[in-house]
Backbone as numpy.savetxt, mean C-alpha at the origin, in Angstrom:
# Nx Ny Nz CAx CAy CAz Cx Cy Cz
-3.46 8.52 3.91 -2.91 9.27 5.02 -3.87 9.19 6.20
-3.37 9.26 7.38 -4.24 9.18 8.55 -5.30 10.28 8.60
-5.07 11.38 7.92 -6.03 12.49 7.97 -7.13 12.38 6.91
-7.09 11.36 6.07 -8.12 11.20 5.04 -9.48 10.95 5.67
-10.50 11.61 5.15 -11.88 11.39 5.57 -12.51 10.41 4.59
-12.64 9.16 5.00 -13.22 8.14 4.12 -14.64 7.76 4.55
-15.19 8.51 5.48 -16.52 8.19 6.01 -17.63 9.01 5.38
-17.36 10.25 5.01 -18.39 11.06 4.35 -18.31 10.84 2.84
-19.39 11.10 2.14 -19.42 10.93 0.69 -18.38 11.82 0.03
-18.33 13.08 0.42 -17.37 14.02 -0.18 -15.93 13.62 0.16
-15.69 13.22 1.40 -14.35 12.83 1.80 -13.88 11.58 1.08
-14.78 10.60 0.91 -14.42 9.38 0.20 -14.11 9.68 -1.26
-14.91 10.56 -1.88 -14.66 10.94 -3.28 -13.31 11.63 -3.42
-12.97 12.51 -2.48 -11.68 13.20 -2.52 -10.54 12.21 -2.33
-10.73 11.24 -1.44 -9.70 10.23 -1.19 -9.45 9.38 -2.43
-10.52 8.90 -3.08 -10.33 8.07 -4.26 -9.71 8.86 -5.41
-10.07 10.14 -5.53 -9.46 10.98 -6.58 -7.97 11.16 -6.32
-7.60 11.35 -5.05 -6.19 11.51 -4.72 -5.42 10.22 -4.96
-6.04 9.10 -4.62 -5.37 7.82 -4.81 -5.12 7.52 -6.28
-6.10 7.78 -7.10 -5.96 7.39 -8.49 -4.95 8.26 -9.22
-5.01 9.55 -9.07 -4.04 10.43 -9.72 -3.86 10.10 -11.19
-2.84 10.65 -11.81 -2.57 10.35 -13.22 -2.20 8.87 -13.39
-2.78 8.16 -14.35 -2.51 6.72 -14.50 -1.06 6.40 -14.83
-0.33 7.34 -15.39 1.07 7.06 -15.69 1.94 7.10 -14.43
1.40 7.59 -13.32 2.17 7.69 -12.08 1.82 6.60 -11.07
0.62 6.00 -11.20 0.21 5.01 -10.20 -0.81 4.04 -10.79
-0.80 2.83 -10.26 -1.80 1.82 -10.58 -2.57 1.56 -9.28
-3.88 1.76 -9.32 -4.71 1.58 -8.13 -5.74 0.49 -8.40
-5.95 -0.35 -7.43 -6.91 -1.45 -7.55 -7.73 -1.55 -6.28
-9.01 -1.87 -6.45 -9.86 -2.23 -5.32 -9.64 -3.71 -5.05
-9.72 -4.11 -3.82 -9.67 -5.52 -3.43 -11.12 -5.93 -3.21
-11.62 -6.78 -4.10 -13.03 -7.15 -4.10 -13.18 -8.65 -3.85
-14.10 -8.99 -2.99 -14.41 -10.38 -2.69 -15.92 -10.53 -2.61
-16.47 -11.49 -3.33 -17.91 -11.72 -3.34 -18.70 -10.46 -3.66
-18.17 -9.66 -4.60 -18.86 -8.46 -5.03 -18.79 -7.29 -4.06
-18.02 -7.43 -2.99 -17.88 -6.38 -1.98 -16.45 -5.85 -1.95
-16.31 -4.52 -1.86 -14.98 -3.93 -1.73 -14.48 -4.21 -0.32
-13.34 -4.89 -0.24 -12.75 -5.25 1.05 -11.53 -4.39 1.39
-11.01 -3.67 0.39 -9.84 -2.83 0.62 -9.34 -2.26 -0.68
-8.13 -1.72 -0.63 -7.52 -1.15 -1.82 -6.01 -1.26 -1.75
-5.39 -1.15 -2.91 -3.93 -1.23 -3.00 -3.48 -0.32 -4.14
-2.35 0.33 -3.95 -1.83 1.24 -4.97 -0.34 0.99 -5.18
0.07 1.05 -6.43 1.48 0.95 -6.82 1.88 2.28 -7.42
2.83 2.93 -6.79 3.36 4.21 -7.30 4.57 3.88 -8.16
4.59 4.41 -9.38 5.55 3.97 -10.38 6.95 4.55 -10.24
7.08 5.71 -9.66 8.39 6.37 -9.60 8.82 6.60 -8.16
10.12 6.61 -7.95 10.67 6.87 -6.62 10.83 8.38 -6.46
9.78 9.02 -5.95 9.81 10.47 -5.74 9.73 10.76 -4.24
9.55 12.04 -3.89 9.50 12.41 -2.47 8.37 11.71 -1.73
7.22 11.56 -2.40 6.08 10.90 -1.76 6.40 9.42 -1.48
6.96 8.74 -2.46 7.31 7.32 -2.29 8.38 7.16 -1.23
9.26 8.14 -1.10 10.33 8.09 -0.10 9.76 7.86 1.31
8.59 8.44 1.62 8.03 8.22 2.96 6.81 7.31 2.95
6.09 7.16 1.82 4.87 6.35 1.78 5.09 4.98 1.14
6.18 4.81 0.41 6.46 3.54 -0.24 5.89 3.45 -1.64
6.42 2.51 -2.42 5.90 2.27 -3.77 4.50 1.67 -3.72
4.26 0.81 -2.73 2.98 0.11 -2.63 2.38 0.39 -1.26
1.11 0.76 -1.28 0.35 0.95 -0.05 -0.94 0.16 -0.15
-1.36 -0.43 0.95 -2.59 -1.21 0.92 -3.33 -1.08 2.24
-4.62 -1.36 2.18 -5.44 -1.35 3.39 -6.62 -2.28 3.20
-6.97 -2.98 4.25 -8.09 -3.92 4.25 -9.08 -3.47 5.33
-10.36 -3.45 4.98 -11.35 -3.05 5.99 -11.30 -4.03 7.17
-11.55 -3.54 8.37 -11.41 -4.38 9.56 -12.19 -5.69 9.50
-13.39 -5.68 8.95 -14.20 -6.90 8.93 -13.67 -7.96 7.95
-12.69 -7.59 7.11 -12.16 -8.54 6.12 -10.71 -8.94 6.41
-10.20 -8.52 7.54 -8.80 -8.82 7.86 -8.62 -10.26 8.34
-7.36 -10.70 8.33 -6.95 -12.02 8.83 -7.44 -13.16 7.95
-7.63 -12.87 6.64 -8.06 -13.92 5.72 -7.13 -14.03 4.51
-6.01 -13.31 4.53 -5.05 -13.43 3.45 -5.27 -12.50 2.27
-6.24 -11.60 2.36 -6.52 -10.71 1.23 -5.36 -9.75 0.96
-4.75 -9.21 2.01 -3.64 -8.27 1.82 -2.46 -8.97 1.14
-2.14 -10.18 1.57 -1.04 -10.92 0.96 -1.32 -11.23 -0.50
-2.54 -11.65 -0.79 -2.92 -11.93 -2.17 -2.78 -10.67 -3.03
-3.34 -9.55 -2.54 -3.29 -8.30 -3.30 -1.85 -7.82 -3.48
-1.04 -7.93 -2.44 0.35 -7.50 -2.55 1.09 -8.36 -3.56
0.85 -9.65 -3.56 1.49 -10.53 -4.55 1.12 -10.13 -5.98
-0.15 -9.82 -6.19 -0.59 -9.37 -7.51 0.07 -8.05 -7.90
0.18 -7.13 -6.96 0.76 -5.82 -7.26 2.26 -5.94 -7.49
2.93 -6.88 -6.84 4.35 -7.10 -7.11 4.55 -7.57 -8.55
3.64 -8.40 -9.06 3.71 -8.81 -10.47 3.54 -7.60 -11.39
2.61 -6.70 -11.03 2.43 -5.48 -11.83 3.70 -4.62 -11.80
4.33 -4.53 -10.64 5.56 -3.74 -10.51 6.65 -4.29 -11.43
6.79 -5.63 -11.46 7.75 -6.25 -12.38 7.39 -5.90 -13.82
6.09 -5.94 -14.11 5.61 -5.69 -15.47 5.91 -4.29 -15.98
6.01 -3.32 -15.08 6.33 -1.96 -15.53 7.82 -1.67 -15.43
8.61 -2.71 -15.08 10.05 -2.58 -15.10 10.72 -2.20 -13.80
9.99 -2.21 -12.68 10.64 -1.93 -11.41 11.46 -3.14 -10.98
12.63 -2.91 -10.44 13.50 -3.98 -9.96 13.43 -4.16 -8.45
12.93 -3.12 -7.79 12.92 -3.09 -6.33 11.82 -2.14 -5.89
11.08 -2.50 -4.84 10.03 -1.61 -4.34 10.18 -1.42 -2.83
9.80 -0.23 -2.40 9.80 0.14 -0.99 8.38 0.02 -0.46
8.23 -0.60 0.71 6.94 -0.64 1.40 7.17 -0.14 2.81
6.21 0.58 3.34 6.30 1.08 4.72 5.02 0.75 5.45
5.13 0.63 6.76 3.94 0.48 7.59 4.24 1.08 8.96
3.20 1.49 9.64 3.36 2.03 10.98 4.04 0.99 11.86
4.86 1.44 12.78 5.61 0.51 13.62 4.69 -0.38 14.45
3.49 0.08 14.76 2.57 -0.73 15.56 1.64 -1.60 14.70
1.81 -1.58 13.38 0.97 -2.38 12.48 1.67 -3.70 12.18
1.61 -4.59 13.15 2.34 -5.86 13.02 1.76 -6.76 11.94
0.45 -6.66 11.68 -0.16 -7.48 10.62 0.42 -7.10 9.26
0.53 -5.80 8.99 1.12 -5.37 7.71 2.58 -5.76 7.63
3.31 -5.61 8.73 4.72 -5.99 8.74 4.87 -7.47 8.40
4.03 -8.33 8.99 4.10 -9.77 8.70 3.76 -10.06 7.24
2.75 -9.36 6.71 2.38 -9.55 5.31 3.53 -9.19 4.40
4.15 -8.05 4.64 5.28 -7.59 3.82 6.44 -8.59 3.92
6.73 -9.04 5.13 7.84 -9.99 5.32 7.55 -11.33 4.62
6.30 -11.80 4.68 5.94 -13.07 4.02 6.15 -13.00 2.52
6.03 -11.80 1.95 6.18 -11.66 0.51 7.58 -11.19 0.12
8.54 -11.34 1.02 9.93 -11.08 0.69 10.48 -9.76 1.18
9.72 -9.01 1.95 10.21 -7.72 2.44 11.39 -7.88 3.38
12.42 -7.11 3.11 13.62 -7.10 3.95 13.63 -5.78 4.71
13.61 -5.90 6.04 13.57 -4.72 6.90 14.82 -3.86 6.71
14.60 -2.55 6.53 15.71 -1.61 6.41 15.93 -0.86 7.72
14.86 -0.16 8.18 14.99 0.66 9.39 13.63 1.19 9.81
13.60 1.75 11.02 12.45 2.54 11.45 12.82 3.99 11.21
11.91 4.73 10.58 12.16 6.13 10.26 11.00 6.97 10.76
11.31 8.13 11.34 10.27 9.05 11.78 9.73 9.82 10.58
8.40 9.98 10.55 7.74 10.77 9.51 6.79 11.74 10.19
6.17 12.60 9.41 5.20 13.55 9.94 4.00 12.83 10.57
3.77 11.57 10.18 2.63 10.81 10.70 3.04 9.79 11.75
4.28 9.87 12.19 4.76 8.93 13.19 5.81 8.00 12.61
6.39 7.16 13.45 7.45 6.26 12.98 6.90 5.15 12.09
7.67 4.81 11.07 7.28 3.73 10.15 8.44 2.76 9.99
8.07 1.51 9.74 9.03 0.46 9.39 9.19 0.49 7.88
10.42 0.44 7.38 10.70 0.46 5.96 11.23 -0.91 5.52
10.65 -1.40 4.42 11.03 -2.70 3.85 11.30 -2.54 2.36
12.23 -3.33 1.84 12.50 -3.40 0.42 12.21 -4.82 -0.06
11.60 -4.90 -1.25 11.40 -6.19 -1.91 12.09 -6.13 -3.26
13.04 -7.03 -3.47 13.69 -7.15 -4.77 12.79 -7.95 -5.70
12.62 -7.44 -6.90 11.76 -8.12 -7.88 12.60 -8.87 -8.89
């Protein structure tokens, strides 16, 4: 969420605890390259109220590691995991001004549904059939 504090030690710990949650509800992975964490990706297993606005899969890449294909690679891997747990279709969302994420989602088969207003601003919604 945009309000997450990932810069302080306590804030980062709270963020990672929130991301991981119960393992039966989500699969979370760090995106690591050359022994360095470059980002993270999460697959939420059920279509609940949170997934309705945040999507089944959320990902983020640190600014210094962007534009090298890491998000696409990680999303492809997470789509395989989604198939493995029996999902037939996943929802992904990104901020309307996040064109890099939109292109990544589209490259991996995302079909644009609509722009929807949320408490954090407007988001683009995409579906990927598995």
